[in-house]
Backbone as CSV, one residue per row, in Angstrom:
resi,resn,N_x,N_y,N_z,CA_x,CA_y,CA_z,C_x,C_y,C_z
1,MET,9.607,25.043,-3.222,8.852,24.069,-2.318,8.622,22.958,-3.463
2,LEU,8.505,21.486,-2.797,8.082,20.350,-3.624,6.752,20.046,-2.797
3,ALA,5.541,19.852,-3.831,4.439,19.380,-3.276,4.065,17.880,-3.549
4,VAL,4.103,17.187,-2.871,3.533,15.691,-3.281,2.187,15.402,-3.365
5,CYS,1.408,15.445,-4.384,-0.079,15.332,-4.518,-0.868,14.011,-4.821
6,ALA,-1.537,13.606,-3.962,-2.042,12.386,-4.496,-3.355,12.855,-5.401
7,THR,-3.266,11.611,-6.457,-4.111,11.978,-7.469,-5.345,10.722,-7.294
8,PRO,-6.571,10.662,-8.219,-7.461,9.981,-8.033,-6.987,8.673,-8.835
9,ILE,-7.637,7.188,-7.892,-6.960,5.978,-8.157,-8.011,5.521,-9.506
10,GLY,-9.088,6.343,-9.763,-9.832,5.988,-11.036,-10.775,7.118,-11.274
11,ASN,-11.625,7.390,-10.467,-12.704,8.406,-10.549,-12.052,9.678,-10.488
12,LEU,-12.250,10.620,-11.487,-11.535,11.612,-11.575,-12.030,12.656,-10.935
13,GLU,-13.270,12.524,-9.985,-13.821,13.678,-9.144,-13.174,13.258,-7.780
14,ASP,-12.367,12.088,-7.682,-11.706,11.979,-6.530,-10.705,12.631,-6.376
15,VAL,-10.368,14.052,-6.223,-9.191,14.884,-6.007,-9.620,16.047,-5.472
16,THR,-8.739,16.269,-4.331,-8.943,17.417,-3.540,-8.893,18.682,-3.772
17,LEU,-9.724,19.739,-3.195,-9.356,20.866,-3.783,-8.115,21.718,-3.400
18,ARG,-7.543,21.155,-2.299,-5.938,21.545,-1.962,-5.070,21.285,-3.344
19,VAL,-5.186,19.966,-3.722,-4.481,19.223,-4.830,-4.843,20.058,-6.060
20,LEU,-6.005,20.509,-6.243,-6.380,21.186,-7.557,-5.485,22.648,-7.484
21,ALA,-5.745,23.271,-6.658,-4.909,24.414,-6.065,-3.600,24.390,-6.527
22,GLU,-2.867,23.414,-5.949,-1.530,23.505,-6.101,-0.929,22.994,-7.583
23,LEU,-2.011,22.271,-8.382,-1.679,21.902,-9.607,-1.789,23.514,-10.512
24,ARG,-2.720,24.244,-10.007,-2.628,25.475,-10.705,-1.513,26.283,-10.480
25,ASP,-1.132,26.493,-9.423,-0.107,27.139,-8.738,1.367,27.098,-9.073
26,ALA,1.514,25.678,-9.279,3.044,25.146,-9.613,3.615,25.444,-11.106
27,ASP,4.776,26.089,-10.681,5.929,26.239,-11.971,5.964,25.196,-12.680
28,VAL,6.025,24.100,-12.282,5.976,22.830,-13.048,5.336,21.656,-12.457
29,VAL,4.752,20.732,-13.192,4.247,19.803,-12.553,4.797,18.525,-13.008
30,LEU,5.246,17.515,-12.085,6.268,16.525,-12.742,5.228,15.151,-12.618
31,CYS,4.897,14.385,-13.782,4.057,13.600,-14.125,4.805,12.006,-14.205
32,GLU,4.098,11.002,-13.782,4.514,9.645,-14.103,4.301,9.585,-15.667
33,ASP,3.150,9.736,-16.249,2.770,9.745,-17.791,2.185,11.267,-18.092
34,THR,2.624,12.179,-18.820,1.991,13.553,-19.219,0.510,13.464,-19.450
35,ARG,0.658,12.303,-20.344,-0.853,11.959,-21.121,-2.138,11.907,-20.225
36,HIS,-1.744,11.113,-19.153,-2.549,10.642,-18.259,-2.979,11.756,-17.518
37,THR,-1.864,12.620,-16.825,-2.052,13.674,-16.008,-3.079,14.894,-16.740
38,ARG,-2.694,14.943,-17.754,-3.587,15.891,-18.709,-4.826,15.771,-18.785
39,VAL,-5.132,14.478,-18.991,-6.754,14.118,-18.829,-7.440,14.844,-17.779
40,LEU,-6.372,14.357,-16.400,-7.058,14.774,-15.103,-7.127,16.637,-15.250
41,LEU,-6.117,17.120,-15.561,-6.183,18.523,-15.565,-7.181,19.255,-16.576
42,ASP,-7.525,18.620,-17.818,-8.375,18.980,-18.496,-9.866,18.980,-17.986
43,ARG,-10.065,17.760,-17.205,-11.137,17.643,-16.695,-11.565,18.815,-15.731
44,HIS,-10.514,19.319,-14.926,-10.738,20.557,-14.155,-10.405,21.613,-14.254
45,GLY,-10.213,21.767,-15.577,-9.805,23.009,-16.142,-8.486,23.874,-15.837
46,ILE,-7.636,22.937,-15.822,-6.321,23.627,-15.158,-5.077,23.616,-16.465
47,ARG,-4.639,24.631,-16.677,-3.435,24.550,-17.311,-2.115,24.548,-16.412
48,ALA,-1.187,23.857,-17.036,-0.002,23.606,-16.061,1.219,23.498,-17.436
49,ARG,2.195,23.408,-16.627,3.739,23.033,-17.500,3.919,21.714,-17.090
50,LEU,3.892,20.781,-17.831,4.166,19.201,-17.270,5.660,18.541,-18.098
51,LEU,6.142,17.698,-17.092,7.380,17.318,-17.290,7.189,15.857,-17.071
52,SER,7.629,14.994,-17.427,7.818,13.695,-17.172,8.658,13.252,-16.223
53,TYR,8.253,12.259,-15.357,9.098,11.797,-14.044,8.398,10.375,-13.791
54,HIS,9.281,9.550,-14.195,9.236,8.034,-14.070,10.192,7.381,-13.735
55,GLU,10.454,6.004,-13.964,11.329,5.248,-13.235,12.594,5.169,-13.999
56,HIS,12.410,5.484,-15.530,13.514,5.570,-16.247,14.383,6.880,-16.060
57,ASN,13.639,7.899,-15.714,14.402,9.253,-15.939,14.203,9.639,-14.415
58,GLU,14.191,8.985,-13.550,13.943,9.621,-12.116,15.044,9.955,-11.739
59,ALA,16.338,9.657,-11.457,17.702,10.096,-11.305,18.218,11.407,-12.203
60,ALA,17.692,11.411,-13.301,18.222,12.651,-14.335,17.325,13.845,-13.857
61,ARG,15.990,13.344,-13.585,14.963,14.786,-13.630,15.204,15.169,-11.837
62,THR,15.786,14.393,-11.147,16.117,14.670,-10.014,16.903,15.859,-9.625
63,ALA,18.282,15.525,-10.533,19.316,16.404,-10.584,19.057,17.686,-11.187
64,GLU,17.967,17.506,-12.292,17.385,18.888,-13.131,16.852,19.554,-12.214
65,LEU,15.925,19.168,-11.228,15.027,19.911,-10.892,15.406,20.365,-9.322
66,LEU,16.329,19.926,-8.676,16.494,20.161,-7.600,17.345,21.726,-7.474
67,PRO,18.238,22.138,-8.168,18.575,23.410,-8.309,17.297,24.495,-8.540
68,ARG,16.374,23.947,-9.194,15.432,24.886,-9.322,14.456,24.815,-8.065
69,LEU,14.468,23.796,-7.375,13.854,24.002,-6.182,14.376,24.860,-5.112
70,GLU,15.697,24.761,-4.896,16.580,25.360,-4.063,16.537,26.920,-4.316
71,ALA,16.185,27.104,-5.871,16.137,28.746,-6.072,14.671,29.178,-5.915
72,GLY,13.683,28.077,-5.420,12.417,28.757,-4.872,11.264,28.565,-5.780
73,GLU,11.632,27.544,-6.870,10.200,27.382,-7.738,9.535,26.399,-6.775
74,ARG,8.319,26.270,-7.381,7.161,25.611,-6.926,6.909,24.227,-7.744
75,VAL,7.047,23.275,-7.173,7.107,22.090,-7.980,6.066,21.057,-7.320
76,ALA,5.015,20.705,-8.145,3.982,19.584,-7.706,4.336,18.598,-8.226
77,LEU,4.499,17.064,-7.527,4.734,16.032,-7.930,3.477,14.999,-8.071
78,VAL,3.321,14.103,-9.094,1.893,13.609,-9.237,2.264,12.163,-9.929
79,SER,1.769,11.002,-9.490,1.591,9.828,-10.283,0.350,9.811,-10.786
80,ASP,0.461,8.509,-11.707,-0.676,8.153,-12.236,-1.961,7.847,-11.523
81,ALA,-2.011,7.493,-10.390,-3.146,7.130,-9.419,-2.440,7.091,-7.970
82,GLY,-2.943,7.529,-6.960,-2.778,7.701,-5.620,-1.613,8.603,-5.208
83,LEU,-0.603,8.223,-4.408,0.189,9.011,-3.705,1.702,8.883,-4.276
84,PRO,2.375,9.751,-4.868,3.799,9.265,-5.401,4.637,8.700,-4.296
85,GLY,5.487,7.923,-4.671,6.337,7.458,-3.515,5.817,6.135,-3.002
86,ILE,4.909,5.512,-3.166,4.186,4.329,-2.695,4.094,3.636,-4.001
87,SER,4.970,2.576,-4.035,4.853,1.658,-5.383,4.869,2.688,-6.606
88,ASP,5.356,3.799,-6.748,5.256,4.755,-7.649,6.590,5.735,-7.500
89,PRO,7.047,6.073,-8.794,8.104,6.939,-8.475,8.073,8.279,-7.645
90,GLY,9.056,8.844,-7.239,8.801,10.068,-6.188,9.800,10.039,-4.924
91,ALA,10.274,8.690,-4.407,10.823,8.635,-3.089,12.354,9.614,-3.322
92,ARG,12.732,9.525,-4.529,13.996,9.843,-4.928,14.109,11.427,-4.612
93,ILE,13.326,11.967,-5.469,13.080,13.672,-5.535,12.800,14.237,-4.033
94,VAL,12.044,13.339,-3.369,11.532,13.762,-1.826,12.747,13.607,-1.144
95,ARG,13.441,12.620,-1.008,14.728,12.517,-0.116,15.993,13.603,-0.485
96,ALA,15.943,13.724,-1.760,17.051,15.078,-2.397,16.403,16.163,-1.824
97,ALA,15.403,16.500,-2.001,14.685,17.594,-1.482,14.967,17.990,0.105
98,LEU,14.448,17.025,0.813,14.708,17.059,2.139,16.255,17.357,2.609
99,ASP,17.241,16.522,1.976,18.438,16.636,2.429,19.081,17.778,1.744
100,ALA,18.454,18.593,0.828,18.813,19.931,0.649,18.161,21.112,1.165
101,GLY,17.399,20.755,2.295,16.732,21.992,2.919,15.231,22.488,2.289
102,VAL,15.018,21.685,1.382,13.861,22.502,0.350,12.580,21.867,1.352
103,PRO,11.850,22.893,1.395,10.087,22.425,2.300,9.836,21.357,1.269
104,VAL,9.050,20.494,1.835,8.443,19.487,1.395,7.009,19.221,1.895
105,THR,6.044,19.253,1.176,4.475,19.027,1.931,3.849,17.990,0.781
106,VAL,3.039,17.272,1.690,2.050,16.345,1.112,0.621,16.462,1.104
107,LEU,0.077,16.437,-0.117,-1.208,16.400,-0.082,-1.989,15.157,-0.394
108,PRO,-2.629,14.789,0.699,-3.115,13.383,0.825,-4.403,13.125,-0.049
109,GLY,-4.699,12.348,-0.443,-6.145,11.574,-0.983,-6.301,10.355,-1.341
110,ALA,-7.030,10.238,-2.349,-7.416,8.517,-2.719,-6.210,7.645,-2.454
111,SER,-6.348,6.374,-2.054,-5.644,5.381,-1.558,-5.903,3.801,-2.056
112,ALA,-5.609,3.491,-3.101,-5.912,2.061,-3.310,-5.924,0.957,-2.343
113,VAL,-4.775,1.204,-1.492,-4.777,0.429,-0.262,-5.804,0.230,0.455
114,GLU,-5.840,1.507,1.114,-7.001,1.597,2.325,-8.317,1.519,1.493
115,THR,-8.793,1.705,0.395,-10.148,1.738,-0.225,-10.389,0.277,-0.398
116,ALA,-9.403,-0.551,-0.772,-9.426,-2.020,-0.848,-9.632,-2.604,0.417
117,LEU,-8.868,-2.239,1.087,-8.998,-2.952,2.739,-10.392,-2.627,3.290
118,VAL,-10.914,-1.508,3.293,-12.114,-1.208,3.861,-13.269,-2.029,3.018
119,ALA,-13.241,-2.058,1.428,-14.011,-2.411,0.688,-14.043,-4.197,0.866
120,SER,-12.854,-4.760,1.314,-13.058,-6.250,1.523,-13.676,-6.612,2.905
121,GLY,-13.836,-5.813,3.792,-14.581,-6.468,4.914,-13.802,-6.979,5.709
122,LEU,-12.398,-6.980,5.589,-11.190,-7.885,6.397,-10.260,-6.997,7.204
123,VAL,-10.791,-5.771,7.677,-10.157,-4.918,8.328,-9.746,-5.365,9.750
124,GLY,-8.649,-5.105,10.297,-8.064,-5.614,11.524,-7.448,-4.363,12.485
125,GLU,-7.200,-4.667,13.459,-6.334,-3.357,13.879,-5.171,-2.907,13.259
126,ARG,-4.813,-3.711,12.659,-3.582,-3.273,11.723,-3.392,-3.946,10.581
127,TYR,-2.739,-3.647,9.387,-2.588,-4.402,8.332,-1.212,-4.247,8.029
128,GLN,-0.698,-4.993,6.768,0.453,-5.052,6.309,0.657,-4.711,4.753
129,PHE,1.110,-3.951,4.140,1.276,-3.619,2.761,2.374,-4.148,2.003
130,LEU,2.101,-5.058,1.219,3.220,-5.855,0.322,3.653,-5.198,-1.043
131,GLY,2.843,-4.210,-1.431,3.309,-3.625,-2.727,3.036,-4.408,-3.776
132,PHE,3.604,-4.828,-4.711,3.478,-5.661,-5.971,3.978,-7.080,-5.293
133,LEU,2.924,-8.084,-5.622,3.517,-9.096,-5.201,4.622,-9.875,-6.064
134,PRO,5.680,-10.804,-5.378,6.809,-11.222,-6.205,6.516,-11.990,-7.262
135,ARG,6.952,-12.466,-8.340,6.973,-13.010,-9.495,7.670,-14.393,-8.964
136,GLY,7.035,-15.719,-9.672,7.779,-16.913,-9.505,7.012,-17.655,-8.280
137,GLU,6.971,-19.135,-8.654,6.426,-19.686,-7.495,6.852,-19.874,-6.080
138,LYS,8.560,-19.828,-6.189,9.339,-19.946,-4.888,9.048,-18.638,-4.012
139,ALA,9.003,-17.639,-4.710,8.815,-16.359,-4.035,7.453,-16.327,-3.432
140,LEU,6.522,-16.820,-4.225,5.204,-16.697,-3.731,4.751,-17.484,-2.484
141,ALA,5.314,-18.586,-2.711,5.216,-19.716,-1.614,5.982,-19.088,-0.287
142,ALA,6.971,-18.551,-0.641,8.115,-18.142,0.547,6.770,-17.017,1.347
143,LEU,6.226,-16.182,0.544,5.411,-14.892,1.157,4.158,-15.738,1.842
144,TRP,3.736,-16.615,1.108,2.361,-17.383,2.139,2.877,-17.862,3.528
145,ALA,4.053,-18.507,3.364,4.870,-19.074,4.511,4.883,-17.923,5.480
146,GLU,5.325,-17.128,5.101,5.489,-15.903,6.288,4.321,-15.529,6.769
147,LEU,3.102,-15.088,5.784,1.797,-14.475,6.194,1.316,-15.781,6.920
148,ARG,1.284,-16.899,6.876,0.508,-17.962,7.396,-0.137,-17.861,8.835
149,SER,0.750,-17.265,9.659,0.501,-17.021,11.098,0.316,-15.661,11.160
150,TRP,0.070,-14.748,10.204,-0.051,-13.017,10.536,-1.462,-13.032,10.606
151,PRO,-1.828,-12.700,11.938,-3.003,-12.385,12.267,-3.718,-11.100,11.872
152,TRP,-3.331,-10.543,10.940,-3.972,-9.456,10.465,-4.006,-9.641,8.953
153,PRO,-4.919,-8.556,8.300,-5.013,-8.433,6.976,-3.613,-8.017,6.281
154,ALA,-3.445,-8.445,4.970,-2.438,-7.712,4.097,-2.908,-7.319,2.759
155,VAL,-2.460,-6.117,2.129,-2.882,-5.771,0.829,-1.941,-5.691,0.112
156,ALA,-1.726,-6.195,-1.260,-0.996,-6.163,-2.214,-1.738,-5.623,-3.739
157,PHE,-0.597,-5.397,-4.271,-1.321,-4.985,-5.956,-0.551,-6.212,-6.731
158,GLU,-1.721,-6.523,-7.792,-1.228,-7.589,-8.822,-1.689,-7.290,-10.064
159,SER,-1.131,-7.773,-11.064,-1.567,-7.738,-12.413,-2.513,-8.605,-12.687
160,PRO,-3.450,-8.323,-13.316,-4.535,-9.291,-13.773,-4.024,-10.380,-14.454
161,GLN,-3.000,-10.483,-15.613,-2.256,-11.640,-16.336,-1.742,-12.678,-14.992
162,ARG,-1.293,-11.994,-14.063,-0.664,-12.910,-12.935,-1.710,-13.415,-11.583
163,LEU,-2.889,-12.681,-11.674,-4.003,-12.993,-10.782,-4.423,-14.522,-10.809
164,PRO,-4.562,-15.225,-11.603,-5.066,-16.412,-11.649,-3.843,-17.648,-10.801
165,ALA,-2.667,-17.095,-11.522,-1.516,-18.069,-10.941,-1.321,-17.860,-9.530
166,THR,-1.621,-16.444,-9.103,-1.357,-16.050,-7.806,-2.199,-16.680,-6.683
167,LEU,-3.588,-16.786,-7.369,-4.406,-17.524,-6.394,-4.510,-18.738,-6.310
168,ARG,-3.985,-19.475,-7.298,-3.737,-20.972,-7.613,-2.731,-20.992,-6.263
169,SER,-1.883,-20.456,-6.396,-0.741,-20.705,-5.341,-0.795,-20.530,-3.981
170,LEU,-1.823,-19.570,-3.556,-2.538,-19.165,-2.538,-3.251,-20.323,-1.888
171,ALA,-4.459,-20.893,-2.806,-5.081,-21.874,-2.592,-4.518,-23.131,-2.197
172,ALA,-3.260,-23.511,-2.988,-2.810,-24.532,-2.769,-2.027,-24.774,-1.420
173,VAL,-1.986,-23.771,-0.709,-0.980,-23.827,0.588,-2.224,-23.453,1.645
174,ASP,-3.421,-22.715,1.328,-4.300,-22.262,2.325,-5.488,-21.892,1.687
175,PRO,-6.017,-22.829,1.431,-7.244,-22.916,0.536,-8.360,-22.221,1.239
176,GLU,-8.637,-22.165,2.409,-9.772,-21.397,3.370,-9.399,-20.006,3.736
177,ARG,-8.118,-19.679,3.329,-7.725,-18.396,3.818,-8.743,-17.324,3.041
178,PRO,-9.443,-16.235,3.906,-10.446,-15.160,3.321,-9.418,-14.312,2.469
179,VAL,-9.924,-13.972,1.254,-9.451,-13.051,0.538,-10.463,-12.223,-0.436
180,ALA,-9.917,-11.231,-0.753,-10.756,-9.972,-1.608,-10.146,-9.748,-2.853
181,VAL,-10.593,-9.992,-3.930,-10.016,-9.474,-5.096,-10.822,-7.972,-5.405
182,CYS,-10.173,-7.045,-5.593,-10.743,-5.552,-5.819,-10.328,-5.131,-7.136
183,ARG,-11.121,-5.123,-7.881,-10.788,-4.665,-9.340,-11.404,-3.532,-9.823
184,GLU,-10.699,-2.463,-10.347,-11.201,-1.086,-11.000,-11.900,-0.277,-9.838
185,LEU,-11.210,-0.151,-8.782,-11.820,0.271,-7.654,-11.690,1.822,-8.284
186,THR,-13.196,2.397,-7.686,-13.882,3.779,-8.147,-14.236,4.204,-9.475
187,LYS,-14.016,3.009,-10.212,-13.965,3.192,-11.668,-16.012,2.511,-11.960
188,ARG,-15.922,2.842,-13.096,-17.747,2.331,-13.648,-18.056,0.860,-13.258
189,PHE,-16.888,0.152,-13.712,-17.199,-1.126,-13.523,-16.412,-2.033,-12.233
190,GLU,-16.352,-1.517,-11.211,-15.762,-1.655,-9.941,-16.349,-2.842,-9.609
191,GLU,-15.260,-3.746,-9.104,-15.844,-5.174,-8.434,-15.251,-5.541,-7.315
192,VAL,-15.778,-6.053,-6.627,-15.052,-6.632,-5.201,-15.579,-7.964,-4.981
193,ALA,-14.774,-8.837,-5.220,-15.089,-10.641,-5.118,-14.393,-10.827,-3.672
194,ARG,-15.241,-11.489,-3.036,-15.008,-11.931,-1.840,-15.341,-13.473,-1.516
195,GLY,-13.984,-14.004,-0.727,-14.122,-15.671,-0.693,-12.980,-16.260,-0.381
196,SER,-13.175,-17.727,-0.063,-11.934,-18.175,0.195,-10.962,-18.276,-1.122
197,ALA,-9.598,-18.668,-0.555,-8.296,-18.705,-1.785,-9.049,-19.569,-2.763
198,ALA,-9.343,-20.784,-2.118,-9.774,-21.849,-3.453,-11.086,-21.256,-4.322
199,GLU,-12.124,-20.424,-3.506,-13.340,-20.149,-4.193,-12.834,-18.929,-5.533
200,LEU,-11.654,-17.959,-5.204,-11.557,-17.160,-5.956,-10.512,-17.543,-6.794
201,ALA,-10.009,-18.611,-6.676,-9.008,-19.429,-7.662,-9.922,-19.846,-8.852
202,GLU,-11.014,-20.474,-8.441,-11.993,-20.912,-9.487,-12.402,-19.993,-10.073
203,ARG,-12.750,-18.871,-9.458,-13.856,-17.802,-9.903,-12.819,-17.185,-11.021
204,PHE,-11.529,-16.918,-10.700,-10.584,-16.074,-11.509,-9.454,-16.973,-12.056
205,ALA,-10.275,-18.193,-12.841,-9.386,-19.043,-13.487,-8.487,-18.352,-14.992
206,GLU,-9.170,-17.417,-15.277,-8.732,-16.727,-16.466,-8.267,-15.077,-15.928
207,PRO,-7.462,-14.544,-16.703,-7.199,-13.196,-16.187,-8.225,-12.166,-16.178
208,PRO,-8.645,-11.135,-15.697,-9.681,-10.155,-15.585,-9.218,-9.382,-16.308
209,LYS,-10.092,-8.139,-16.372,-9.655,-6.826,-17.008,-9.329,-5.899,-15.821
210,GLY,-8.578,-4.753,-15.949,-8.387,-4.001,-15.091,-7.366,-3.704,-14.056
211,GLU,-6.997,-2.759,-13.228,-6.236,-2.938,-12.003,-6.504,-3.669,-10.813
212,ILE,-5.846,-3.937,-9.932,-6.206,-5.229,-9.137,-5.533,-4.999,-7.887
213,ALA,-6.349,-4.759,-6.851,-5.614,-4.631,-5.351,-6.123,-5.897,-4.834
214,LEU,-5.459,-6.616,-4.167,-5.642,-8.224,-3.379,-5.442,-7.840,-1.964
215,VAL,-6.395,-8.227,-1.354,-6.279,-8.081,0.222,-6.642,-9.816,0.744
216,ILE,-5.405,-9.759,1.421,-5.344,-11.296,2.157,-5.639,-11.393,3.522
217,GLY,-6.794,-11.944,3.822,-7.293,-12.055,5.280,-6.287,-12.505,6.168
218,PRO,-6.543,-12.209,7.538,-5.841,-12.625,8.572,-5.620,-14.345,8.931
219,GLY,-4.451,-14.665,9.091,-4.153,-15.981,9.225,-4.366,-16.285,10.700
220,GLU,-4.244,-17.609,10.967,-4.508,-18.212,11.959,-2.918,-18.254,13.038
221,ALA,-3.005,-17.419,14.151,-1.760,-17.290,14.996,-1.365,-18.657,15.536
222,THR,-0.580,-19.507,14.459,-0.367,-20.635,15.321,1.045,-20.991,15.077
223,GLY,1.764,-19.798,14.959,3.244,-19.723,14.491,3.941,-19.939,16.062
224,VAL,3.159,-19.398,17.087,3.893,-19.378,18.398,3.019,-19.862,19.465
225,ALA,3.232,-21.149,20.093,2.271,-21.577,21.343,2.198,-20.557,22.294
226,GLU,1.136,-20.620,23.078,0.880,-19.862,23.947,1.745,-20.089,25.328
227,ASP,2.165,-21.293,25.448,3.180,-21.546,26.204,4.542,-20.627,26.057
228,ASP,4.927,-20.812,24.702,5.889,-20.167,24.666,5.950,-18.687,24.830
229,ALA,4.778,-17.955,24.275,4.438,-16.509,24.299,4.649,-16.329,25.881
230,LEU,3.838,-17.007,26.893,4.028,-16.677,28.351,5.179,-16.684,28.805
231,ALA,6.328,-17.718,28.276,7.716,-17.913,28.716,8.055,-16.391,28.133
232,ALA,7.901,-16.122,27.075,8.588,-14.780,26.817,7.958,-13.393,27.595
233,VAL,6.858,-13.417,28.080,6.512,-12.280,28.967,7.074,-12.515,30.136
234,ALA,7.363,-13.714,30.859,8.129,-14.101,32.012,9.459,-13.521,32.022
235,GLU,10.067,-13.802,30.751,11.489,-13.492,30.763,11.731,-11.842,30.417
236,LEU,10.823,-11.197,30.177,10.898,-9.773,29.961,10.542,-9.137,31.296
237,VAL,9.560,-9.696,32.184,9.181,-9.101,33.550,10.533,-9.280,34.182
238,GLU,11.335,-10.553,34.118,12.224,-10.818,34.953,13.349,-9.935,34.748
239,ALA,13.350,-9.511,33.357,14.496,-8.162,32.953,14.073,-6.894,33.338
240,GLY,12.893,-6.472,33.961,12.563,-5.631,34.418,11.465,-4.600,33.730
241,VAL,11.212,-5.244,32.650,9.816,-4.757,31.843,8.844,-5.077,32.719
242,PRO,7.843,-3.764,32.850,6.477,-3.936,33.290,5.650,-5.041,32.852
243,ARG,4.936,-5.764,33.560,4.177,-6.725,33.045,3.088,-6.407,31.864
244,ARG,2.081,-5.260,32.046,1.653,-5.079,30.925,2.097,-4.642,29.671
245,HIS,3.380,-3.980,29.870,3.884,-3.699,28.885,4.585,-4.828,27.950
246,ALA,5.092,-5.858,28.698,5.608,-7.022,28.478,4.545,-8.050,27.415
247,ALA,3.319,-7.880,28.208,2.313,-8.753,27.371,1.938,-8.085,26.080
248,ASP,2.039,-6.490,26.129,1.517,-6.003,24.962,2.670,-6.334,23.624
249,VAL,3.715,-6.197,24.079,4.846,-6.357,23.084,4.694,-7.562,22.391
250,VAL,4.791,-8.972,23.358,4.630,-10.383,22.945,3.354,-10.827,22.082
251,ALA,2.108,-10.128,22.900,0.960,-10.293,22.014,0.909,-9.747,20.512
252,ARG,1.767,-8.480,20.263,1.739,-7.887,18.988,2.642,-8.784,18.019
253,LEU,3.659,-9.376,18.623,4.647,-10.115,18.059,4.142,-11.475,17.506
254,THR,3.071,-12.223,18.422,2.727,-13.555,18.603,1.112,-13.671,17.965
255,GLY,0.386,-12.610,18.262,-0.943,-12.826,17.882,-1.825,-13.382,18.979
256,VAL,-1.014,-13.896,20.266,-1.912,-14.359,21.266,-2.584,-13.120,21.990
257,ALA,-3.731,-12.996,22.658,-4.449,-12.149,23.233,-3.495,-11.328,24.278
258,ARG,-3.527,-10.270,24.473,-2.746,-9.621,25.694,-3.312,-10.000,27.096
259,ASN,-4.780,-10.025,27.111,-5.200,-10.103,28.257,-4.712,-11.629,28.510
260,ARG,-4.851,-12.420,27.699,-4.608,-13.786,28.098,-3.250,-14.080,28.600
261,LEU,-2.222,-13.440,28.116,-0.953,-13.241,28.506,-0.569,-12.457,29.855
262,TYR,-1.489,-11.717,29.999,-1.307,-10.908,31.155,-1.738,-11.872,32.462
263,ARG,-2.872,-12.344,32.322,-3.443,-13.110,33.175,-2.678,-14.484,33.633
264,GLY,-2.300,-14.745,32.410,-1.479,-16.158,32.535,-0.119,-15.934,33.102
265,SER,0.573,-14.904,33.169,1.881,-14.652,33.816,1.876,-14.228,34.903
266,LEU,0.513,-14.033,35.331,0.475,-13.858,36.917,0.839,-14.788,37.873
């Protein structure tokens, strides 16, 4: 069996009892960095056999471990922080195990994405996870254009060295966009700085220390005019889609309120 185990994003106490039990019982623990995982295991008095599993040996380790999984060994997979496979190595061995018919279980735990989102105060009905932000001014500008009319928050990871340039880039095109810089979450020097893109670009003119999760607040849903959204509802209704369902679909795509679309299309 392959057990995908979430580990703390900072504070070593933020680990579940199920994960600790799995790490004790595993025949082998696959780690992004064995030194990092050893600190967690020592903190909780666990002895385990560790093997490195990172982006540079992921393919080779998957080929090595798959026969052992098929033979019935119990393998636990961890990353340095959070859930493996989400912006961390792990997806390859999960797919290989599933394709081979090996049972895969996921043990949830701390999440930097959801922790940052809630701490930011910018929670909406949904959110978009952007992973690590692209490098380069052109790529960032294209992302800001895509998000300009996105009516829900977005969460991204960014390096402290690139954070000042990223905030300046956003402030240049959308200075009033609400933003939260979440630094060192769950750790001793945790900081959540909230403000407009322009305010935070000034505040973080120099790179801060620590790991960064960036929450970008909702934009203004101006990308689609309400008349166009109403026309889209009418076309769907004419094609046989129930009116309420049509209004719901168009509202989710455009950000125009569902009730306004429903009433306006009657």
